[in-house]
KEGUGU-834595 format. One record per atom (N, C-alpha, C): residue number from 1; y, z, x. Coordinates in steps of 0.02 Angstrom, whole numbers, m for minus. Layout:
# KEGUGU-834595
<site k="NUM" y="Y" z="Z" x="X"/>
...
# end
This chain:
# KEGUGU-834595
<site k="1" y="m4495" z="4324" x="1569"/>
<site k="1" y="m4492" z="4251" x="1567"/>
<site k="1" y="m4424" z="4227" x="1544"/>
<site k="2" y="m4394" z="4265" x="1496"/>
<site k="2" y="m4327" z="4246" x="1473"/>
<site k="2" y="m4277" z="4250" x="1530"/>
<site k="3" y="m4283" z="4301" x="1572"/>
<site k="3" y="m4237" z="4309" x="1628"/>
<site k="3" y="m4244" z="4252" x="1678"/>
<site k="4" y="m4305" z="4232" x="1691"/>
<site k="4" y="m4318" z="4176" x="1737"/>
<site k="4" y="m4285" z="4112" x="1712"/>
<site k="5" y="m4296" z="4097" x="1649"/>
<site k="5" y="m4267" z="4036" x="1620"/>
<site k="5" y="m4191" z="4040" x="1617"/>
<site k="6" y="m4164" z="4097" x="1601"/>
<site k="6" y="m4091" z="4106" x="1599"/>
<site k="6" y="m4061" z="4096" x="1668"/>
<site k="7" y="m4092" z="4124" x="1718"/>
<site k="7" y="m4067" z="4118" x="1787"/>
<site k="7" y="m4068" z="4046" x="1811"/>
<site k="8" y="m4122" z="4010" x="1797"/>
<site k="8" y="m4127" z="3940" x="1817"/>
<site k="8" y="m4074" z="3898" x="1782"/>
<site k="9" y="m4068" z="3907" x="1717"/>
<site k="9" y="m4020" z="3867" x="1678"/>
<site k="9" y="m3948" z="3882" x="1699"/>
<site k="10" y="m3932" z="3946" x="1711"/>
<site k="10" y="m3863" z="3963" x="1730"/>
<site k="10" y="m3844" z="3933" x="1798"/>
<site k="11" y="m3892" z="3925" x="1841"/>
<site k="11" y="m3877" z="3895" x="1907"/>
<site k="11" y="m3868" z="3819" x="1902"/>
<site k="12" y="m3890" z="3788" x="1847"/>
<site k="12" y="m3884" z="3716" x="1840"/>
<site k="12" y="m3820" z="3693" x="1805"/>
<site k="13" y="m3794" z="3734" x="1760"/>
<site k="13" y="m3740" z="3712" x="1715"/>
<site k="13" y="m3671" z="3731" x="1740"/>
<site k="14" y="m3620" z="3699" x="1710"/>
<site k="14" y="m3551" z="3715" x="1726"/>
<site k="14" y="m3526" z="3776" x="1688"/>
<site k="15" y="m3554" z="3789" x="1630"/>
<site k="15" y="m3533" z="3846" x="1588"/>
<site k="15" y="m3591" z="3895" x="1579"/>
<site k="16" y="m3604" z="3936" x="1630"/>
<site k="16" y="m3662" z="3981" x="1627"/>
<site k="16" y="m3655" z="4035" x="1573"/>
<site k="17" y="m3595" z="4049" x="1551"/>
<site k="17" y="m3586" z="4100" x="1499"/>
<site k="17" y="m3612" z="4077" x="1431"/>
<site k="18" y="m3623" z="4012" x="1423"/>
<site k="18" y="m3648" z="3984" x="1360"/>
<site k="18" y="m3723" z="3977" x="1357"/>
<site k="19" y="m3758" z="3997" x="1410"/>
<site k="19" y="m3831" z="3991" x="1412"/>
<site k="19" y="m3862" z="4049" x="1373"/>
<site k="20" y="m3906" z="4033" x="1327"/>
<site k="20" y="m3943" z="4083" x="1288"/>
<site k="20" y="m4016" z="4062" x="1284"/>
<site k="21" y="m4060" z="4111" x="1285"/>
<site k="21" y="m4131" z="4098" x="1277"/>
<site k="21" y="m4156" z="4141" x="1219"/>
<site k="22" y="m4184" z="4107" x="1169"/>
<site k="22" y="m4213" z="4141" x="1111"/>
<site k="22" y="m4288" z="4134" x="1115"/>
<site k="23" y="m4323" z="4190" x="1109"/>
<site k="23" y="m4396" z="4189" x="1111"/>
<site k="23" y="m4423" z="4199" x="1040"/>
<site k="24" y="m4466" z="4154" x="1018"/>
<site k="24" y="m4498" z="4159" x="953"/>
<site k="24" y="m4573" z="4171" x="967"/>
<site k="25" y="m4595" z="4231" x="950"/>
<site k="25" y="m4663" z="4252" x="965"/>
<site k="25" y="m4710" z="4232" x="909"/>
<site k="26" y="m4767" z="4205" x="927"/>
<site k="26" y="m4820" z="4189" x="880"/>
<site k="26" y="m4883" z="4227" x="899"/>
<site k="27" y="m4939" z="4211" x="869"/>
<site k="27" y="m5002" z="4244" x="885"/>
<site k="27" y="m5024" z="4229" x="956"/>
<site k="28" y="m5027" z="4165" x="973"/>
<site k="28" y="m5051" z="4145" x="1039"/>
<site k="28" y="m4999" z="4106" x="1078"/>
<site k="29" y="m4943" z="4091" x="1047"/>
<site k="29" y="m4892" z="4047" x="1078"/>
<site k="29" y="m4823" z="4079" x="1072"/>
<site k="30" y="m4785" z="4071" x="1124"/>
<site k="30" y="m4715" z="4091" x="1124"/>
<site k="30" y="m4672" z="4028" x="1133"/>
<site k="31" y="m4622" z="4020" x="1091"/>
<site k="31" y="m4576" z="3964" x="1096"/>
<site k="31" y="m4511" z="3990" x="1125"/>
<site k="32" y="m4490" z="3963" x="1181"/>
<site k="32" y="m4427" z="3981" x="1211"/>
<site k="32" y="m4376" z="3927" x="1195"/>
<site k="33" y="m4323" z="3945" x="1161"/>
<site k="33" y="m4269" z="3898" x="1145"/>
<site k="33" y="m4212" z="3908" x="1194"/>
<site k="34" y="m4198" z="3858" x="1234"/>
<site k="34" y="m4144" z="3861" x="1282"/>
<site k="34" y="m4082" z="3828" x="1251"/>
<site k="35" y="m4030" z="3867" x="1241"/>
<site k="35" y="m3968" z="3842" x="1212"/>
<site k="35" y="m3915" z="3839" x="1266"/>
<site k="36" y="m3885" z="3780" x="1274"/>
<site k="36" y="m3832" z="3770" x="1323"/>
<site k="36" y="m3774" z="3734" x="1289"/>
<site k="37" y="m3717" z="3731" x="1323"/>
<site k="37" y="m3660" z="3695" x="1297"/>
<site k="37" y="m3676" z="3621" x="1292"/>
<site k="38" y="m3642" z="3587" x="1246"/>
<site k="38" y="m3657" z="3517" x="1232"/>
<site k="38" y="m3647" z="3473" x="1294"/>
<site k="39" y="m3596" z="3487" x="1334"/>
<site k="39" y="m3583" z="3446" x="1393"/>
<site k="39" y="m3631" z="3461" x="1451"/>
<site k="40" y="m3669" z="3515" x="1446"/>
<site k="40" y="m3717" z="3533" x="1499"/>
<site k="40" y="m3788" z="3513" x="1483"/>
<site k="41" y="m3801" z="3484" x="1427"/>
<site k="41" y="m3869" z="3467" x="1406"/>
<site k="41" y="m3901" z="3417" x="1454"/>
<site k="42" y="m3862" z="3370" x="1479"/>
<site k="42" y="m3889" z="3320" x="1526"/>
<site k="42" y="m3908" z="3350" x="1592"/>
<site k="43" y="m3873" z="3401" x="1614"/>
<site k="43" y="m3889" z="3434" x="1677"/>
<site k="43" y="m3954" z="3473" x="1672"/>
<site k="44" y="m3967" z="3501" x="1614"/>
<site k="44" y="m4028" z="3540" x="1605"/>
<site k="44" y="m4088" z="3493" x="1598"/>
<site k="45" y="m4079" z="3436" x="1566"/>
<site k="45" y="m4134" z="3389" x="1557"/>
<site k="45" y="m4147" z="3351" x="1622"/>
<site k="46" y="m4095" z="3329" x="1656"/>
<site k="46" y="m4102" z="3293" x="1719"/>
<site k="46" y="m4119" z="3220" x="1709"/>
<site k="47" y="m4122" z="3184" x="1764"/>
<site k="47" y="m4138" z="3113" x="1760"/>
<site k="47" y="m4210" z="3103" x="1740"/>
<site k="48" y="m4218" z="3064" x="1688"/>
<site k="48" y="m4284" z="3049" x="1659"/>
<site k="48" y="m4323" z="3112" x="1642"/>
<site k="49" y="m4287" z="3167" x="1629"/>
<site k="49" y="m4320" z="3229" x="1608"/>
<site k="49" y="m4354" z="3268" x="1663"/>
<site k="50" y="m4337" z="3252" x="1725"/>
<site k="50" y="m4372" z="3284" x="1781"/>
<site k="50" y="m4356" z="3358" x="1787"/>
<site k="51" y="m4293" z="3377" x="1776"/>
<site k="51" y="m4274" z="3447" x="1781"/>
<site k="51" y="m4306" z="3487" x="1725"/>
<site k="52" y="m4306" z="3461" x="1664"/>
<site k="52" y="m4338" z="3495" x="1608"/>
<site k="52" y="m4413" z="3501" x="1620"/>
<site k="53" y="m4443" z="3450" x="1647"/>
<site k="53" y="m4515" z="3453" x="1661"/>
<site k="53" y="m4530" z="3504" x="1715"/>
<site k="54" y="m4487" z="3510" x="1765"/>
<site k="54" y="m4497" z="3561" x="1817"/>
<site k="54" y="m4492" z="3631" x="1788"/>
<site k="55" y="m4444" z="3642" x="1743"/>
<site k="55" y="m4437" z="3707" x="1711"/>
<site k="55" y="m4499" z="3722" x="1668"/>
<site k="56" y="m4524" z="3671" x="1633"/>
<site k="56" y="m4584" z="3681" x="1592"/>
<site k="56" y="m4645" z="3698" x="1636"/>
<site k="57" y="m4649" z="3668" x="1695"/>
<site k="57" y="m4703" z="3682" x="1741"/>
<site k="57" y="m4700" z="3755" x="1765"/>
<site k="58" y="m4640" z="3778" x="1782"/>
<site k="58" y="m4632" z="3847" x="1804"/>
<site k="58" y="m4650" z="3896" x="1748"/>
<site k="59" y="m4625" z="3882" x="1688"/>
<site k="59" y="m4640" z="3925" x="1630"/>
<site k="59" y="m4714" z="3925" x="1616"/>
<site k="60" y="m4746" z="3867" x="1623"/>
<site k="60" y="m4818" z="3862" x="1612"/>
<site k="60" y="m4857" z="3903" x="1663"/>
<site k="61" y="m4835" z="3903" x="1725"/>
<site k="61" y="m4869" z="3941" x="1777"/>
<site k="61" y="m4863" z="4016" x="1764"/>
<site k="62" y="m4805" z="4038" x="1744"/>
<site k="62" y="m4794" z="4109" x="1728"/>
<site k="62" y="m4835" z="4129" x="1667"/>
<site k="63" y="m4835" z="4086" x="1616"/>
<site k="63" y="m4872" z="4104" x="1555"/>
<site k="63" y="m4947" z="4102" x="1566"/>
<site k="64" y="m4971" z="4060" x="1611"/>
<site k="64" y="m5043" z="4060" x="1627"/>
<site k="64" y="m5063" z="4126" x="1661"/>
<site k="65" y="m5018" z="4153" x="1699"/>
<site k="65" y="m5031" z="4217" x="1733"/>
<site k="65" y="m5040" z="4274" x="1683"/>
<site k="66" y="m5002" z="4271" x="1627"/>
<site k="66" y="m5008" z="4324" x="1577"/>
<site k="66" y="m5054" z="4303" x="1519"/>
<site k="67" y="m5087" z="4246" x="1527"/>
<site k="67" y="m5136" z="4219" x="1478"/>
<site k="67" y="m5105" z="4211" x="1409"/>
<site k="68" y="m5050" z="4175" x="1408"/>
<site k="68" y="m5015" z="4160" x="1345"/>
<site k="68" y="m4984" z="4091" x="1351"/>
<site k="69" y="m4985" z="4053" x="1298"/>
<site k="69" y="m4956" z="3985" x="1297"/>
<site k="69" y="m4882" z="3991" x="1282"/>
<site k="70" y="m4841" z="3956" x="1321"/>
<site k="70" y="m4769" z="3957" x="1311"/>
<site k="70" y="m4743" z="3886" x="1309"/>
<site k="71" y="m4699" z="3872" x="1261"/>
<site k="71" y="m4670" z="3807" x="1252"/>
<site k="71" y="m4595" z="3813" x="1261"/>
<site k="72" y="m4565" z="3767" x="1297"/>
<site k="72" y="m4493" z="3767" x="1308"/>
<site k="72" y="m4461" z="3712" x="1267"/>
<site k="73" y="m4411" z="3731" x="1227"/>
<site k="73" y="m4372" z="3682" x="1188"/>
<site k="73" y="m4299" z="3689" x="1209"/>
<site k="74" y="m4267" z="3632" x="1221"/>
<site k="74" y="m4196" z="3632" x="1240"/>
<site k="74" y="m4155" z="3610" x="1180"/>
<site k="75" y="m4109" z="3652" x="1159"/>
<site k="75" y="m4066" z="3638" x="1101"/>
<site k="75" y="m3993" z="3645" x="1122"/>
<site k="76" y="m3950" z="3614" x="1082"/>
<site k="76" y="m3878" z="3618" x="1096"/>
<site k="76" y="m3849" z="3683" x="1071"/>
# end
């Protein structure tokens, strides 16, 4: 799942070398923190949050397949 999110984010931003994904594992939930450069944060979020919502939908579909809840957080 980390690789999927990294690949998607790197294709959206101008500075793909600054993209990092940190996974914080819990009992039933995994939190994925997407870190991008400050000037690329708008590209990852998209207009009215549509790009971020699309990424959350994809992550949700993958996590449903493995029967685990996954939350995506975008940080600078």
